[in-house]
C-alpha positions in Angstrom: -9.1 -44.4 -8.1 -6.4 -45.8 -10.4 -7.1 -49.4 -11.4 -3.7 -50.5 -10.1 -4.7 -49.3 -6.6 -8.3 -50.4 -6.7 -8.0 -54.0 -7.7 -5.6 -55.2 -4.9 -7.9 -53.5 -2.4 -10.8 -55.7 -3.3 -8.8 -59.0 -3.7 -8.7 -61.2 -0.6 -6.2 -64.0 -0.4 -5.5 -66.6 2.3 -2.1 -68.4 2.9 -3.4 -71.4 1.0 -3.8 -69.3 -2.2 0.0 -69.1 -2.8 2.3 -71.6 -4.3 5.0 -72.7 -1.9 8.7 -72.9 -2.6 10.2 -74.5 0.5 9.2 -72.3 3.4 8.4 -69.3 1.2 5.2 -68.3 -0.6 5.6 -67.3 -4.2 4.1 -64.1 -5.8 1.1 -65.1 -7.9 1.8 -62.4 -10.4 5.5 -62.7 -11.2 5.9 -66.3 -9.8 9.5 -65.5 -9.0 9.6 -63.4 -5.8 8.5 -64.2 -2.3 5.5 -62.5 -0.6 5.1 -61.1 2.9 2.4 -59.6 5.1 2.2 -56.2 6.6 -0.6 -54.0 8.1 -3.1 -52.8 5.4 -3.7 -49.1 5.0 -6.1 -47.9 2.4 -4.9 -45.2 0.0 -5.0 -41.6 1.3 -6.1 -38.8 -1.0 -4.2 -35.6 -1.0 -6.2 -32.6 -2.3 -4.8 -30.1 -4.6 -4.2 -29.7 -8.3 -4.2 -33.1 -9.9 -5.5 -34.9 -6.8 -3.1 -37.7 -5.8 -3.8 -40.9 -4.0 -0.9 -42.3 -2.0 -0.5 -45.7 -0.5 1.5 -46.7 2.6 4.1 -49.2 1.3 6.1 -51.1 4.0 9.8 -51.9 3.7 10.6 -55.4 2.4 12.6 -56.1 5.6 9.5 -55.5 7.7 7.3 -58.0 6.0 6.2 -61.1 7.9 5.9 -64.6 6.5 2.5 -65.2 8.1 -0.6 -63.1 8.9 -0.8 -62.2 12.6 -4.6 -62.1 12.6 -4.5 -58.7 14.4 -6.2 -55.9 12.4 -6.3 -55.5 8.6 -3.3 -57.0 6.8 -2.2 -57.3 3.2 0.1 -59.4 1.0 3.0 -57.7 -0.7 5.4 -58.9 -3.4 8.8 -58.3 -1.8 10.4 -57.2 -5.1 7.6 -54.9 -6.2 6.2 -56.4 -9.4 3.3 -54.7 -11.2 -0.1 -56.2 -12.1 1.5 -57.9 -15.2 4.2 -59.5 -13.0 6.9 -57.3 -14.4 9.5 -55.6 -12.3 10.1 -51.9 -13.0 13.6 -50.9 -14.2 15.1 -48.2 -12.1 17.4 -45.8 -13.8 19.6 -43.3 -12.1 23.0 -42.3 -11.1 23.4 -44.6 -8.1 24.2 -48.3 -8.4 21.8 -49.4 -5.7 18.1 -48.5 -6.1 15.5 -49.1 -3.4 12.9 -51.6 -4.5 9.6 -51.2 -2.7 7.1 -54.1 -2.2 3.9 -53.9 -4.2 0.4 -54.7 -2.9 -0.9 -58.1 -4.1 -4.2 -58.2 -2.1 -5.6 -58.1 1.4 -5.4 -61.0 3.8 -8.6 -63.1 4.0 -9.7 -63.7 7.5 
């Protein structure tokens, strides 16, 4: 499995592990964006040439501010920074590009 997918799967964080900025929790990687919680789904492997592993990524609007305590959940950076805390640059024809959240780690129970 790719390192960028493996590390967040083994990292468990509780609400107290994040810096607060008013009512919002800050991303520990970029320290600029807010984080949210969504159900956790492990990566799914798709067989074929160049086997690919895909991860369910929720929409930023669906992220909750607090864990619900029901089932496996994970923390996501709402603006989608990578492991280095950098935000990818999107290039294309359209002015608006969808920014997907990125997995930070799983919710510690």
